[in-house]
C-alpha positions in Angstrom: 65.3 -20.2 66.4 68.1 -18.7 68.5 68.2 -14.9 69.0 70.0 -12.9 66.3 73.0 -11.0 67.8 72.2 -7.8 66.0 70.2 -6.5 63.1 71.2 -3.4 61.0 68.4 -2.1 58.7 69.0 0.0 55.6 65.9 1.6 54.0 67.8 3.7 51.5 65.7 6.3 49.8 62.4 4.7 50.9 62.2 5.2 54.7 58.4 5.0 54.8 57.8 2.1 52.3 56.2 -0.8 54.1 57.6 -4.3 53.6 56.9 -7.7 55.2 59.9 -7.2 57.4 57.8 -5.1 59.7 55.5 -8.0 60.4 56.8 -10.0 63.4 55.2 -13.3 62.3 56.6 -13.0 58.8 60.1 -12.0 60.1 60.2 -14.9 62.5 59.1 -17.4 59.8 61.7 -16.0 57.3 64.6 -16.2 59.8 63.6 -19.7 60.9 63.5 -20.8 57.2 66.9 -19.1 56.7 68.4 -21.1 59.6 66.9 -24.3 58.4 68.3 -23.7 54.9 71.8 -23.1 56.4 71.5 -26.2 58.6 70.7 -28.4 55.6 74.2 -27.4 54.3 75.9 -27.9 57.6 76.1 -24.1 58.1 75.1 -21.7 60.9 74.9 -17.9 61.3 78.0 -16.4 63.0 77.0 -12.7 63.6 74.6 -9.9 63.1 72.4 -9.5 60.1 72.4 -6.5 57.7 68.9 -6.0 56.2 68.2 -4.0 53.1 64.6 -3.0 52.7 63.2 -1.7 49.4 59.6 -1.6 48.1 60.6 -4.4 45.7 62.6 -6.8 48.0 63.9 -7.7 51.4 67.6 -8.6 51.2 69.5 -10.0 54.3 73.2 -10.4 54.4 73.9 -13.4 56.6 77.4 -14.0 58.0 78.2 -17.7 58.2 80.8 -19.5 60.2 83.7 -20.9 58.1 82.7 -19.6 54.7 81.6 -16.6 52.6 78.5 -14.6 53.5 75.1 -15.9 52.2 72.0 -13.9 51.3 68.3 -14.3 52.0 66.0 -12.6 49.5 62.2 -12.2 49.7 60.3 -11.0 46.6 56.8 -9.6 46.3 54.2 -11.7 44.5 54.9 -10.0 41.1 58.5 -11.2 41.1 58.0 -14.3 43.3 59.2 -16.5 40.4 62.8 -15.4 40.9 63.8 -18.2 43.2 62.4 -20.9 40.9 63.9 -19.2 37.9 67.3 -18.9 39.6 67.2 -22.7 40.4 66.3 -23.5 36.8 69.1 -21.3 35.4 71.6 -23.0 37.6 70.6 -26.3 35.8 70.5 -24.9 32.3 73.4 -22.4 32.3 75.4 -23.3 35.5 78.5 -21.3 34.6 76.6 -18.1 34.3 74.5 -17.8 37.4 74.3 -18.4 41.1 73.1 -21.8 42.3 70.7 -21.2 45.2 71.2 -23.0 48.6 67.4 -23.2 49.1 64.2 -21.7 47.6 60.6 -21.5 48.7 58.8 -20.8 45.5 55.5 -20.4 47.1 56.6 -17.6 49.4 59.1 -16.1 47.0 62.1 -16.7 49.3 65.7 -17.6 48.2 68.9 -18.4 50.0 71.9 -17.6 47.8 75.7 -17.9 48.1 77.9 -15.0 47.7 79.1 -14.4 44.1 82.4 -12.6 44.8 83.2 -9.1 43.7 80.4 -7.0 42.1 81.4 -5.7 38.7 80.5 -2.2 40.0 83.1 -2.5 42.8 85.7 -3.7 40.4 85.1 -0.7 38.2 85.6 1.6 41.1 88.9 0.2 42.3 90.6 -0.9 39.1 91.2 0.6 35.6 88.7 -1.3 33.4 88.4 -0.7 29.7 85.5 -1.3 27.3 86.8 -4.7 26.5 85.5 -6.0 29.8 82.0 -4.9 28.9 82.4 -6.6 25.5 83.3 -9.8 27.3 80.3 -9.7 29.7 78.0 -8.9 26.8 79.3 -11.8 24.8 78.9 -14.2 27.7 75.4 -12.8 28.5 74.2 -13.1 24.9 75.6 -16.7 24.7 73.6 -17.5 27.8 70.4 -16.0 26.2 71.1 -18.0 23.0 71.3 -21.2 25.1 68.1 -20.4 26.8 66.0 -20.0 23.6 64.7 -23.6 23.8 63.6 -23.1 27.4 61.4 -20.1 26.7 58.2 -22.1 27.2 59.5 -23.5 30.5 60.4 -20.0 31.6 56.8 -19.0 31.2 55.6 -22.0 33.3 57.9 -20.9 36.1 55.9 -17.7 36.2 58.4 -15.4 34.4 56.2 -12.7 32.9 55.6 -12.7 29.1 56.6 -9.7 27.1 57.1 -11.6 23.8 57.7 -9.6 20.7 54.3 -10.3 19.3 52.6 -9.3 22.6 54.4 -5.9 23.0 51.6 -3.8 21.5 49.2 -5.2 24.0 51.6 -4.7 26.9 52.0 -1.1 25.7 48.2 -0.7 25.9 48.1 -2.1 29.4 50.9 0.1 30.6 49.5 3.2 29.0 46.1 2.6 30.5 47.5 1.8 33.9 50.0 4.6 34.4 48.6 7.3 36.7 51.8 9.4 36.5 51.6 10.4 32.9 50.5 14.0 32.1 47.7 14.3 29.5 50.1 15.6 26.9 52.5 12.7 27.5 49.6 10.2 27.3 48.5 11.7 24.0 52.0 11.6 22.6 52.4 7.9 23.5 49.0 7.1 22.1 50.0 8.6 18.8 53.1 6.3 18.8 51.0 3.1 19.0 50.8 2.4 15.2 54.5 2.8 14.8 55.1 0.6 17.8 53.0 -2.1 16.2 55.1 -1.8 13.0 58.4 -2.0 15.0 57.2 -5.2 16.7 56.1 -6.7 13.4 59.5 -5.9 11.7 61.4 -7.2 14.7 59.4 -10.5 14.7 60.0 -10.8 10.9 63.8 -10.6 11.5 63.5 -14.0 13.1 65.5 -13.8 16.4 63.5 -16.0 18.8 62.3 -14.8 22.2 64.4 -15.7 25.2 65.1 -14.4 28.7 65.5 -10.6 29.1 67.0 -9.6 32.4 65.5 -6.1 31.9 67.9 -4.3 34.3 71.4 -5.7 33.6 73.5 -2.9 35.1 76.9 -3.1 36.7 75.4 -3.9 40.1 73.6 -6.9 38.9 76.6 -9.1 38.0 79.6 -10.4 39.8 83.1 -10.4 38.4 84.8 -13.1 40.4 87.8 -13.3 38.1 89.0 -11.5 35.1 86.9 -12.2 32.0 84.3 -14.1 33.8 80.9 -12.9 35.0 78.0 -14.2 37.1 74.5 -12.7 36.4 72.0 -12.4 39.2 68.9 -10.5 40.4 66.3 -11.9 38.0 63.2 -10.4 39.7 62.5 -7.9 36.9 63.1 -10.4 34.0 60.7 -11.4 31.3 60.4 -13.7 28.3 60.9 -11.2 25.6 63.1 -10.4 22.6 66.6 -11.0 23.9 68.1 -7.9 22.4 66.0 -5.8 24.8 68.6 -6.6 27.4 71.3 -4.6 25.6 70.1 -1.1 26.4 70.8 -0.9 30.1 74.4 -2.2 30.1 75.3 -0.3 27.0 74.0 3.0 28.5 76.0 2.3 31.6 79.2 1.8 29.6 78.4 4.9 27.5 78.3 6.9 30.8 81.8 5.7 31.6 83.5 5.8 28.2 81.4 8.0 26.0 79.0 7.2 23.1 81.8 6.1 20.8 81.9 2.7 22.6 78.4 1.8 21.6 79.1 0.2 18.2 81.7 -2.1 19.5 79.5 -3.2 22.4 76.6 -3.9 20.1 78.8 -6.0 17.8 80.3 -7.9 20.7 76.7 -8.7 22.0 75.7 -9.8 18.5 78.5 -12.3 18.0 76.7 -15.3 19.6 73.6 -14.5 17.4 75.5 -14.8 14.0 75.5 -17.9 11.9 71.7 -18.5 11.8 71.3 -17.1 8.3 70.8 -13.5 9.4 73.0 -10.7 8.0 74.9 -8.3 10.1 72.7 -5.5 8.8 69.6 -7.4 9.9 71.0 -8.1 13.4 71.9 -4.4 13.8 68.4 -3.4 12.7 67.0 -5.7 15.3 69.2 -4.0 18.0 67.8 -0.6 16.9 64.2 -1.8 17.2 64.6 -3.6 20.4 66.5 -0.6 22.0 63.2 1.3 21.7 61.0 -1.6 22.8 63.1 -2.4 25.9 61.3 0.6 27.5 58.2 -1.6 27.9 60.0 -4.2 30.0 61.4 -1.6 32.3 58.1 0.2 32.6 56.4 -3.0 33.6 59.1 -4.0 36.1 58.5 -0.8 38.2 55.2 -2.3 39.2 56.7 -5.3 41.0 56.4 -4.0 44.5 55.1 -5.4 47.8 51.3 -4.9 47.8 51.4 -2.6 50.9 54.1 -0.4 49.2 52.5 -0.3 45.7 49.6 2.1 46.3 50.9 5.6 46.2 54.5 4.7 45.3 56.8 7.3 43.8 58.0 4.5 41.6 54.9 5.0 39.4 56.7 8.1 38.1 59.8 5.9 37.2 57.5 3.6 35.2 56.1 6.5 33.3 59.6 7.8 32.6 60.5 4.4 31.2 57.4 4.4 29.0 58.3 7.8 27.6 61.6 6.5 26.4 59.7 4.8 23.5 59.7 8.1 21.8 63.5 8.5 21.9 65.6 7.8 18.9 68.1 4.9 19.4 71.7 6.0 19.4 72.7 3.1 17.2 
């Protein structure tokens, strides 16, 4: 492997969190794999690397001669399924996701093309109304609907299971394994357990099948390459779960920008692809309300997907506890 011209490292708010990047053997192997992946497509690096290190990923921006930037990503074991999942999604829903240039599923490595403008960046530089969020939610929900028959295959790829019927047991695991909860918080959540079981039973009875839940679908997790079209990425937190659990994160982001009055129209836009299966509008809206609460479980679980060396005393355990406590909040819809 030739020498890299320069490397700029960004550790964000986690300057002391260890990642595999600090290990010379790992770094050399990763960069060699990256170069081989580029060469397989007739590409080569053309400048310095920008490396973003977080407790949950290593992300490298790679300038390439004659084309857009490409990206190398390394996941910890808990989210090592992301590369294989991304490749499968590129086959099943090719218009909605990135198609990887290379993956090493065993090591949790992916080489990805650039997806264009982040939706977050578009929001900052242009006037964007709520209708854009409606469009992206319709597209995302249509993708989830298409993926319903693949739920079993998603599990075989290693995507964690948080299916509707399993959520009470996931809650038990999270509650028992959360060191950041105060005794009073733990007691309050324990008292909620019977109601949580009832919510799950009611949600299952409404009959919307489990699918892929992104878990963290905010405005920095999707590209907006052209008006009205979106590309979803960053699947490392995802789970096989009730699809409606995906709505809470983007809806809250839109609410921060436009106010709570936008929520009903976003909900109904999201539900459009789910109509026509014999369920009433009232039933679908009830399912949204239930899954809004239960989505807290997926987010609480996702905070544990860290590199092993970073996981032991991580401040992110507090984030997991905060997510779990959201189960007690009344949904705004």
